C-alpha positions, -999 to 999 in steps of 0.1 A, spaced: 24 850 69 20 814 63 13 805 100 9 822 133 14 802 165 -7 821 189 -2 826 226 27 801 231 50 800 261 82 806 243 113 787 256 138 802 231 168 780 237 189 805 254 183 793 289 166 825 298 131 829 313 102 818 291 77 844 278 43 845 262 42 855 225 28 850 190 53 836 165 48 840 129 63 819 102 69 826 66 88 808 38 102 783 63 116 808 88 106 827 118 93 861 106 79 877 136 79 872 175 53 894 192 51 894 229 20 902 249 9 938 244 25 941 209 5 941 177 -4 906 166 8 891 133 -18 877 110 -16 847 88 -35 824 65 -35 798 93 -35 805 131 -26 777 156 -37 782 192 -9 773 214 -25 781 248 -10 758 274 19 748 253 55 756 252 72 764 219 110 757 217 134 752 189 136 717 175 157 692 195 191 683 180 201 646 186 239 648 188 245 611 187 222 591 163 224 557 145 198 566 119 222 563 90 201 538 71 168 543 90 164 578 74 165 561 40 146 529 48 118 545 69 105 577 54 82 583 85 110 580 111 85 584 137 107 572 165 127 606 162 101 630 147 75 623 175 101 632 201 105 667 186 139 659 169 144 681 139 181 673 134 203 642 140 241 638 139 249 606 122 282 588 112 288 581 149 313 559 167 337 557 138 317 533 116 293 543 88 288 539 51 309 567 35 335 571 23 339 537 10 349 516 -20 328 484 -29 349 460 -6 349 484 23 312 490 20 305 452 21 327 449 53 312 477 70 277 467 62 283 432 80 302 449 108 274 472 119 243 452 110 234 451 146 233 489 147 215 496 115 205 465 96 217 466 60 237 434 59 249 422 25 218 408 9 195 433 24 178 451 -4 157 476 16 183 503 9 200 509 -25 236 517 -16 240 540 -46 267 562 -30 304 559 -23 316 593 -11 303 615 17 290 640 -8 270 614 -26 255 602 6 245 636 16 231 642 -19 210 609 -13 196 624 19 187 657 0 161 637 -19 139 641 12 140 626 46 119 629 78 143 651 98 175 669 90 209 652 93 245 661 97 273 637 91 305 628 109 334 611 90 338 576 105 373 573 113 371 534 116 356 533 81 383 555 68 410 532 83 393 501 69 394 517 35 429 528 35 447 503 59 424 473 62 418 453 94 454 449 105 464 459 140 495 480 130 505 515 124 495 530 92 523 536 66 532 571 55 512 565 23 483 551 41 482 580 65 484 604 36 455 586 20 434 589 51 441 625 54 429 630 18 398 610 25 391 633 55 398 665 37 376 655 7 347 645 31 350 677 51 348 697 17 319 677 7 298 689 38 308 667 68 308 686 101 336 666 118 349 631 124 340 603 148 358 574 163 350 542 179 381 535 199 368 502 214 356 490 180 378 476 153 395 485 131 394 522 143 408 513 177 440 502 161 450 538 154 476 553 177 472 588 191 497 602 167 476 589 137 444 602 152 462 637 159 470 640 123 435 633 111 422 658 137 445 685 124 427 681 90 394 683 107 405 714 126 416 731 93 379 728 82 365 742 114 351 708 123 351 689 156 362 654 168 337 631 183 353 601 199 338 571 216 370 568 235 391 539 246 374 530 279 341 539 297 351 514 325 386 506 339 407 535 329 378 558 319 394 590 332 427 582 316 408 577 283 390 611 286 423 628 294 438 612 264 411 626 241 416 661 258 454 660 253 451 647 217 427 675 205 447 702 223 478 691 204 457 690 171 441 722 177 407 706 172 374 711 190 363 680 210 328 666 216 328 637 239 302 610 228 278 595 253 299 608 281 293 583 309 311 568 339 300 532 339 307 499 357 314 494 394 347 509 392 333 543 384 304 545 408 303 580 421 331 593 401 314 619 378 329 648 397 364 637 388 354 637 351 338 671 354 368 686 372 391 672 343 369 690 318 367 722 338 404 724 340 406 721 303 379 745 296 396 771 318 428 766 299 409 775 267 399 742 253 367 739 231 349 710 246 313 697 247 297 664 253 265 645 249 246 621 272 213 600 271 191 601 302 193 564 311 217 541 329 220 510 306 242 512 274 236 495 241 259 481 215 266 448 197 276 416 214 306 413 191 319 446 205 326 429 238 354 406 223 391 416 228 405 435 199 429 409 189 400 385 183 386 411 158 417 417 137 411 408 100 372 416 101 341 398 104 350 365 87 382 363 107 363 368 139 339 340 130 368 317 122 383 323 156 351 317 175 347 284 157 382 272 167 380 256 202 414 266 215 411 302 202 376 305 216 388 295 250 415 322 249 388 348 242 367 335 270 396 338 294 404 373 281 367 383 286 359 366 319 391 368 338 414 395 324 388 420 311 388 426 273 393 461 259 360 456 240 343 455 275 362 485 287 389 465 306 363 451 330 358 413 333 324 407 318 294 400 339 270 380 318 240 388 340 243 425 329 244 416 292 207 415 278 201 405 242 180 433 226 180 421 190 190 394 167 195 395 129 183 359 125 146 356 135 151 320 144 173 331 174 145 355 188 140 333 219 172 351 233 157 386 230 149 401 263 169 378 283 204 381 297 232 359 285 233 343 320 195 336 318 197 321 284 226 299 295 208 287 326 178 277 304 201 258 283 221 242 311 254 255 300 281 281 306 273 316 296 303 318 274 290 288 255 257 306 249 273 339 238 297 320 215 270 301 198 249 332 194 278 351 178 283 324 153 247 315 145 237 352 142 268 360 122 278 388 147 244 406 142 232 405 178 226 437 198 228 440 235 218 462 264 245 465 290 232 472 325 263 489 339 253 527 346 249 547 378 220 571 381 241 597 402 268 599 375 240 605 348 224 634 367 258 651 376 271 650 341 237 664 325 240 694 347 274 705 332 275 737 312 288 720 280 263 691 280 241 684 252 215 656 245 222 626 224 200 594 221 227 570 209 194 554 196 199 521 179 165 513 161 173 478 151 161 447 171 129 434 185 136 451 218 158 482 214 169 505 240 140 528 250 164 558 244 157 554 207 121 564 212 123 584 244 154 604 251 141 640 245 107 637 264 126 618 292 148 649 296 119 672 296 94 650 317 114 631 340 147 651 346 133 686 344 97 685 355 97 655 379 132 655 393 143 691 388 178 682 378 175 710 353 150 738 350 128 735 319 145 765 303 180 749 310 169 716 297 157 731 264 190 751 259 210 717 264 189 701 236 187 730 211 211 761 212 242 744 227 242 715 200 236 741 173 266 761 185 288 730 184 276 723 149 284 759 139 248 764 126 241 802 122 203 800 120 191 770 141 188 764 178 170 794 190 135 809 186 146 841 170 135 861 140 152 851 108 160 816 121 147 784 105 113 774 117 124 741 131 101 741 161 85 718 187 52 725 207 48 704 238 28 704 270 53 710 300 28 694 323 23 661 305 53 656 281 69 621 289 86 593 272 61 565 265 90 540 257 100 516 285 124 486 286 94 464 284 78 483 255 106 503 240 88 513 207 60 532 224 58 569 212 61 599 237 31 619 249 27 656 253 43 666 219 13 675 196 33 695 169 67 695 154 77 716 124 107 715 101 113 745 79 78 757 89 61 725 76 43 702 100 60 667 103 40 659 135 6 676 136 -21 669 164 2 641 176 3 623 142 30 618 117 22 637 84 35 627 51 58 656 49 96 650 42 110 683 51 145 670 62 177 675 42 214 672 48 229 700 70 264 705 57 294 722 73 291 759 77 321 779 64 330 807 87 
């Protein structure tokens, strides 16, 4: 064989007890698993794994690496965590399918997530369809990637930025785009229903698109309409919508945030349990932290975003319109802020597109405003205009007890929601998976180590319909992680978010080392993982 991993504690992804074994790898697949007492396989190379756990590679069910995979071949932020597969195209906004005009608009809209603003030449946007984008990934990337069709981008392409129902012709065009994208290899469709223009879609429109996704055995992954006021109603809306469409549902970064939802995780889980008992196909992902992360412009009311980025900036520059926006955000509670009046001391600037505005990074809007001797809205408005909507934020509105209860659920999976842009990104981008293993499994005992690995491997592989990933099993792809159960931990913190984890010395993709002895190799073993036809 090519490689034998000798004397590993195998945590196979099933959730069952771990066991000691030698694991042999040949031609990128697991060729032999020999437990203690069985004849040992031989190979050209033997890796002594005494003291280490061997698990399937971790699957990040919610990643924002759409451009990072192309711009940063090392992609150490994810590879060093043991991530061997990311699901991208999240929150309804990404870069395919597009035409030239739509691509320019979406690049500006999600600069804060991914960089790639118009004028940025670090990535050659030489694709337009989903298939062409996946072909681009197949030239060689750090880790594998699956793609969700971004419903907001599809609406931008077919309808534009107007807050109105799609015409019959526009809906037919969207359905064609979704069908073509599924045929080209997408695994499902995402939405960002607090982001424009995707949020302008009525349930009837979303249901029609989900019917197309279901016809290809894909799943719907919504960032639903509220994680704050009305969160439970928003979850119920998605459950009902996908039931009517006959489509599998995966709830993105399933949290219960803001003061109105403190201690209410059991209500969400009861809702899901009832739907599951009735036969619904539902899963969810979470990140093991309390703060969220998004863009500052996402906090605006949806009416202020109609027409796209240039229209937003024009409204912000107009005094009377800007005052209406402020009143909506601070008094009424904008839909962009999940129906909750914004609290500026919970909004921390994590990154800016313009380096000249870097003094704001690491400070809350309230703090920056106090330093300038002005009202918080004045500071936020100026930052939005001067940074051309490119600022990212941390939103400190989560609840630890909700995080722990949701991650215990039987359909839970792990997702980093990692935004890699900005001088001070959320530490989840560099730390989600070792944070699960180290803090929540080993230190807090929220999950056993075997349960935790199952949440991060086999469960997401089952959601993605992957027939040969997510388990340590003969014949499966050798996407594997070796980690030290006693020391594995996230190195990233809110103060130093780009610190790499500890206790993960080896990561393999298709049997090739992408992390070896704790260091990134030059191997680019990742490729697109396309929809599996059943």
